[in-house]
C-alpha positions as CSV (number, residue, x, y, z in Angstrom):
1,M,-49.5,-22.6,7.1
2,D,-46.2,-22.4,5.2
3,E,-47.6,-22.1,1.7
4,L,-44.3,-22.6,-0.1
5,R,-43.5,-25.8,1.9
6,A,-47.1,-27.1,1.4
7,I,-47.0,-26.5,-2.4
8,T,-43.5,-28.0,-2.7
9,T,-44.7,-31.1,-0.8
10,F,-47.8,-31.3,-3.0
11,I,-45.6,-31.2,-6.2
12,R,-43.3,-33.9,-5.0
13,A,-46.2,-36.2,-3.9
14,A,-47.9,-35.6,-7.3
15,E,-44.7,-36.4,-9.3
16,L,-43.9,-39.5,-7.3
17,G,-47.5,-40.7,-6.8
18,S,-46.7,-41.6,-3.2
19,F,-46.7,-39.7,0.1
20,N,-44.1,-42.1,1.4
21,Q,-41.7,-41.5,-1.4
22,A,-42.2,-37.8,-1.2
23,A,-41.3,-38.0,2.5
24,H,-38.2,-39.9,1.7
25,V,-37.1,-37.4,-0.9
26,Q,-37.7,-34.4,1.4
27,G,-36.2,-36.1,4.5
28,T,-39.4,-36.0,6.5
29,T,-42.2,-38.4,7.5
30,Q,-45.2,-39.6,5.7
31,Q,-47.4,-38.1,8.4
32,A,-45.8,-34.7,7.8
33,V,-46.4,-34.9,4.0
34,S,-50.0,-35.9,4.6
35,K,-50.5,-33.0,7.0
36,N,-49.0,-30.5,4.6
37,V,-51.2,-31.7,1.7
38,R,-54.3,-31.7,4.0
39,Q,-53.6,-28.1,5.1
40,L,-53.2,-27.0,1.5
41,E,-56.5,-28.6,0.6
42,Q,-58.2,-26.9,3.5
43,H,-56.6,-23.6,2.5
44,L,-57.8,-23.9,-1.1
45,G,-61.1,-25.5,-0.3
46,V,-60.7,-28.3,-2.9
47,R,-59.5,-31.9,-2.7
48,L,-56.2,-32.5,-4.5
49,F,-55.7,-36.2,-4.2
50,H,-57.7,-39.4,-4.5
51,R,-56.2,-41.4,-1.6
52,T,-56.0,-45.2,-1.5
53,T,-54.0,-47.6,0.6
54,R,-51.7,-48.3,-2.4
55,K,-51.5,-45.1,-4.3
56,N,-52.5,-41.4,-4.4
57,S,-53.7,-39.9,-7.6
58,L,-54.5,-36.4,-8.5
59,T,-58.1,-35.1,-8.7
60,E,-59.0,-32.9,-11.6
61,E,-58.5,-29.8,-9.4
62,G,-55.2,-31.2,-8.3
63,Q,-54.0,-31.8,-11.8
64,R,-54.8,-28.2,-12.8
65,L,-52.9,-26.9,-9.8
66,F,-50.0,-29.3,-10.6
67,D,-49.8,-28.1,-14.3
68,S,-50.0,-24.5,-13.2
69,V,-47.3,-24.3,-10.6
70,R,-44.8,-27.1,-11.5
71,E,-42.6,-25.1,-13.9
72,N,-42.8,-21.9,-11.9
73,L,-42.0,-23.6,-8.6
74,D,-38.5,-24.7,-9.6
75,G,-37.7,-21.1,-10.6
76,L,-39.1,-19.7,-7.3
77,V,-37.1,-22.2,-5.2
78,A,-34.0,-21.4,-7.1
79,A,-34.5,-17.7,-6.6
80,L,-35.1,-18.1,-2.9
81,N,-31.9,-20.3,-2.6
82,R,-29.9,-17.6,-4.5
83,A,-31.2,-14.9,-2.1
84,R,-30.4,-17.2,0.9
85,S,-26.9,-17.9,-0.4
86,A,-26.2,-14.2,-1.0
87,A,-26.6,-13.6,2.7
88,L,-24.1,-16.3,3.5
89,D,-21.4,-16.0,0.9
90,E,-19.2,-13.3,-0.7
91,E,-20.8,-13.0,-4.1
92,G,-22.6,-9.9,-5.1
93,V,-22.6,-6.1,-5.3
94,I,-21.7,-3.7,-2.5
95,R,-23.3,-0.2,-3.2
96,I,-21.2,2.6,-1.6
97,S,-21.8,6.3,-1.3
98,A,-18.9,8.8,-0.7
99,G,-17.6,12.2,-1.6
100,S,-15.4,12.4,-4.7
101,S,-12.3,13.4,-2.8
102,V,-12.7,10.6,-0.2
103,A,-13.3,8.1,-2.9
104,R,-10.2,9.0,-4.9
105,K,-7.8,9.4,-2.1
106,V,-9.0,7.1,0.6
107,L,-11.3,4.4,-0.7
108,M,-9.8,3.3,-4.0
109,P,-6.7,1.5,-2.4
110,V,-9.0,-0.1,0.2
111,L,-11.4,-1.4,-2.5
112,A,-8.6,-2.8,-4.5
113,A,-7.2,-4.6,-1.5
114,F,-10.6,-6.0,-0.6
115,V,-11.3,-7.3,-4.1
116,Q,-7.9,-9.2,-4.1
117,R,-9.2,-11.1,-1.1
118,H,-12.8,-11.4,-2.3
119,P,-12.8,-11.5,-6.1
120,A,-16.5,-12.4,-6.4
121,V,-17.5,-9.0,-4.9
122,T,-18.2,-6.0,-7.2
123,F,-18.8,-2.4,-6.2
124,D,-21.3,0.3,-7.3
125,L,-19.7,3.6,-6.2
126,V,-22.0,6.6,-5.9
127,L,-20.0,9.8,-5.7
128,E,-21.9,12.7,-4.2
129,D,-20.8,15.5,-1.8
130,R,-24.0,15.4,0.3
131,D,-25.7,13.4,3.0
132,T,-27.2,10.2,1.5
133,D,-30.3,8.5,2.6
134,V,-28.9,4.9,2.7
135,V,-32.3,3.3,2.9
136,S,-34.2,5.0,0.1
137,E,-31.1,5.0,-2.2
138,R,-30.2,1.4,-1.4
139,I,-26.8,2.2,-0.2
140,D,-25.0,-0.6,1.7
141,V,-22.1,1.5,3.2
142,G,-21.6,5.3,3.2
143,F,-18.6,7.4,4.0
144,R,-18.8,10.9,5.3
145,A,-16.0,13.4,6.0
146,G,-16.7,16.0,8.6
147,N,-19.2,15.7,11.4
148,P,-20.9,12.3,12.1
149,P,-24.1,11.5,10.3
150,T,-27.3,12.8,12.0
151,A,-29.7,10.2,10.5
152,Q,-30.7,7.0,12.3
153,V,-27.7,4.9,11.1
154,V,-24.8,3.0,12.7
155,A,-21.7,5.1,12.4
156,R,-18.0,4.5,13.0
157,R,-15.3,7.1,13.2
158,L,-12.4,5.7,11.2
159,F,-9.8,8.4,11.8
160,P,-9.6,12.1,12.7
161,I,-9.5,14.7,9.9
162,Q,-7.2,17.6,10.7
163,L,-7.6,21.1,9.4
164,I,-4.0,22.1,8.7
165,L,-2.9,25.7,7.9
166,C,-0.2,25.5,5.2
167,A,1.5,27.2,2.3
168,S,4.0,26.5,-0.4
169,P,7.7,27.0,0.4
170,D,7.8,29.7,-2.4
171,Y,5.0,31.7,-0.8
172,L,6.6,31.6,2.6
173,T,10.0,32.6,1.2
174,A,8.4,35.6,-0.4
175,H,6.0,36.7,2.3
176,G,7.3,35.3,5.5
177,V,5.9,32.8,8.1
178,P,3.0,33.8,10.4
179,A,3.9,33.4,14.0
180,R,0.5,34.0,15.5
181,L,-3.1,33.7,14.3
182,E,-3.3,37.5,14.3
183,D,-0.7,37.6,11.6
184,L,-3.0,35.9,9.1
185,S,-4.9,39.1,8.3
186,R,-1.7,40.5,6.8
187,H,-1.2,37.5,4.5
188,R,-2.7,36.4,1.3
189,C,-5.2,33.6,2.0
190,V,-7.0,31.0,-0.1
191,G,-10.5,30.1,1.0
192,Y,-13.1,27.4,0.4
193,R,-16.8,27.8,-0.1
194,Q,-19.2,24.9,0.2
195,P,-21.1,24.3,-3.1
196,G,-24.3,26.3,-3.0
197,A,-23.1,28.5,-0.1
198,T,-23.0,32.2,-0.4
199,R,-20.1,32.8,1.9
200,P,-16.7,31.2,2.4
201,A,-16.3,28.8,5.2
202,P,-14.5,30.4,8.2
203,W,-11.2,28.8,9.3
204,E,-11.3,26.6,12.3
205,F,-8.6,26.5,15.0
206,H,-7.9,24.8,18.3
207,V,-7.2,27.5,20.9
208,K,-6.8,26.8,24.7
209,D,-8.8,23.5,24.5
210,E,-11.6,25.2,22.6
211,T,-12.6,25.4,18.9
212,T,-12.7,28.9,17.5
213,F,-13.6,30.2,14.0
214,R,-12.2,33.1,12.1
215,A,-13.5,34.7,8.9
216,L,-10.6,36.1,6.8
217,P,-10.5,38.0,3.5
218,F,-9.4,35.7,0.6
219,V,-7.5,36.5,-2.6
220,I,-9.3,33.5,-4.1
221,C,-12.2,31.4,-2.9
222,C,-12.9,28.0,-4.5
223,S,-16.0,25.7,-4.3
224,D,-13.8,22.7,-5.2
225,P,-11.2,21.2,-2.8
226,D,-8.9,20.2,-5.6
227,A,-8.9,23.8,-7.0
228,E,-8.3,25.1,-3.5
229,M,-5.3,22.8,-3.1
230,Q,-3.8,23.8,-6.5
231,A,-4.1,27.5,-5.5
232,V,-2.1,26.9,-2.3
233,L,0.4,24.7,-4.1
234,S,1.0,27.3,-6.8
235,G,1.9,29.9,-4.1
236,M,-1.2,32.1,-4.3
237,G,-1.5,32.2,-0.5
238,I,-2.0,30.3,2.8
239,G,-4.8,27.8,2.9
240,Q,-6.5,25.6,5.5
241,I,-6.5,22.2,3.9
242,D,-8.0,19.0,5.4
243,S,-5.5,16.3,6.2
244,I,-6.9,13.8,3.6
245,N,-5.7,16.2,0.9
246,A,-2.7,17.9,2.8
247,S,-0.9,14.9,4.2
248,A,0.9,13.7,1.1
249,P,2.0,17.2,-0.1
250,I,3.3,18.0,3.4
251,R,5.3,14.8,3.6
252,A,6.6,15.5,0.1
253,G,7.8,19.0,1.1
254,Q,5.4,20.7,-1.3
255,L,3.5,22.3,1.6
256,V,4.7,23.6,4.9
257,P,2.4,23.3,8.0
258,L,1.9,26.5,9.9
259,L,0.8,27.4,13.5
260,T,0.7,23.7,14.3
261,R,-0.4,24.2,17.9
262,H,-3.8,25.4,16.6
263,V,-4.6,22.4,14.3
264,S,-8.1,21.3,14.8
265,D,-9.0,17.6,14.6
266,R,-12.6,17.8,15.7
267,M,-13.9,16.3,12.4
268,G,-13.3,12.7,11.2
269,L,-14.0,10.2,8.4
270,H,-17.1,8.2,9.3
271,L,-18.4,4.9,7.9
272,Y,-22.1,4.4,8.3
273,Y,-24.8,2.0,7.3
274,A,-28.5,1.3,8.0
275,Q,-29.4,-0.8,11.1
276,R,-30.0,-4.2,9.6
277,T,-30.2,-7.6,11.4
278,A,-29.9,-9.6,8.1
279,M,-26.8,-7.8,6.6
280,P,-25.2,-9.8,3.7
281,A,-22.0,-11.4,4.7
282,R,-20.0,-9.6,2.0
283,V,-21.1,-6.2,3.4
284,R,-20.2,-7.2,7.0
285,R,-16.8,-8.4,5.8
286,F,-16.2,-5.2,3.9
287,I,-17.2,-3.0,6.9
288,D,-14.8,-5.0,9.2
289,F,-12.0,-4.9,6.6
290,V,-12.3,-1.1,6.2
291,A,-12.3,-0.6,10.0
292,E,-9.3,-2.9,10.4
293,S,-7.4,-1.3,7.5
294,M,-7.8,2.2,8.9
295,R,-7.4,1.6,12.6
296,G,-4.5,3.6,13.9
297,S,-3.4,4.7,10.4
298,T,-1.8,8.0,9.9
299,Q,-1.8,7.9,6.1
300,H,-4.5,10.6,5.9
301,N,-3.5,12.6,9.0
302,V,-0.2,13.8,10.4
303,P,0.7,13.5,14.1
304,V,1.3,17.0,15.6
305,A,4.9,16.0,16.4
306,E,5.5,15.3,12.7
307,L,3.8,18.6,11.7
308,R,6.1,20.5,14.0
309,A,9.2,18.6,12.7
310,R,8.2,19.5,9.1
311,A,7.8,23.2,10.0
312,R,11.2,23.2,11.7
313,Q,12.8,21.6,8.6
314,F,11.6,24.5,6.5
315,S,12.8,27.1,9.0
316,A,16.2,25.5,9.2
317,A,16.5,25.3,5.4
318,A,15.4,28.9,5.0
319,D,18.1,30.0,7.5
320,D,20.8,28.3,5.6
């Protein structure tokens, strides 16, 4: 038995005093109304109506039930309708998890563009540089830079993230440009250490169709990507910076890409979400919007041909 339908039918029949009028209001038949009320009576084990050929009146038990549920029913139906509408329209909150750097440099422009199209949507942005359990933390959409998520989620790779060896023009003018990977041991290097890790992350390179890792001594090692970037920009040494952070300074001439034939693009930015069959429409629209906005974009990575051209520009300027 559909209890909500049965109780709603009971309330309408009690208010109107007629099964026929209740059927008209609900867009059904008198037989269906009578069946719903009879099922409710059997379920409760009490008689709710005195039935005559002209009119139906409440029994004492029916009157008590009517008085108890009438006011609460309207609120319940309204709440159910709001929940049903939330799955169909664009109104509501989208809860997002992302690393702080990804949120600042990648997501903010996308969120702003989405809100212009869908102003009834709001965002709750959770910034955390760790894997997020989207189910237990009620996250609608997560973003992860690096390897794809290992949890049981649906994941999309939005674009590749390159690890680009680079240095400031001032550093290279003073210390020279490395021609081979072996030359790096003679240079001053800036490293990165994952928060909580005891050792710096090794640098990652693409060599002969394989990924290789090299541990180097660093003049400074940072546990924050922004601090690492500032150290390289200020000329403290060569760094391996991810393309989300390095693309804009390279294109602005603030950083020079080095050893571009060894750039690794094994990692990527991944969008992920829990496997849900009844996903709210606003969340589905947002996922599709993000995927379409970033498809084929090179805003946060630099094609190898462009990296090589930027490196040649510095070499030509240095020779002048």
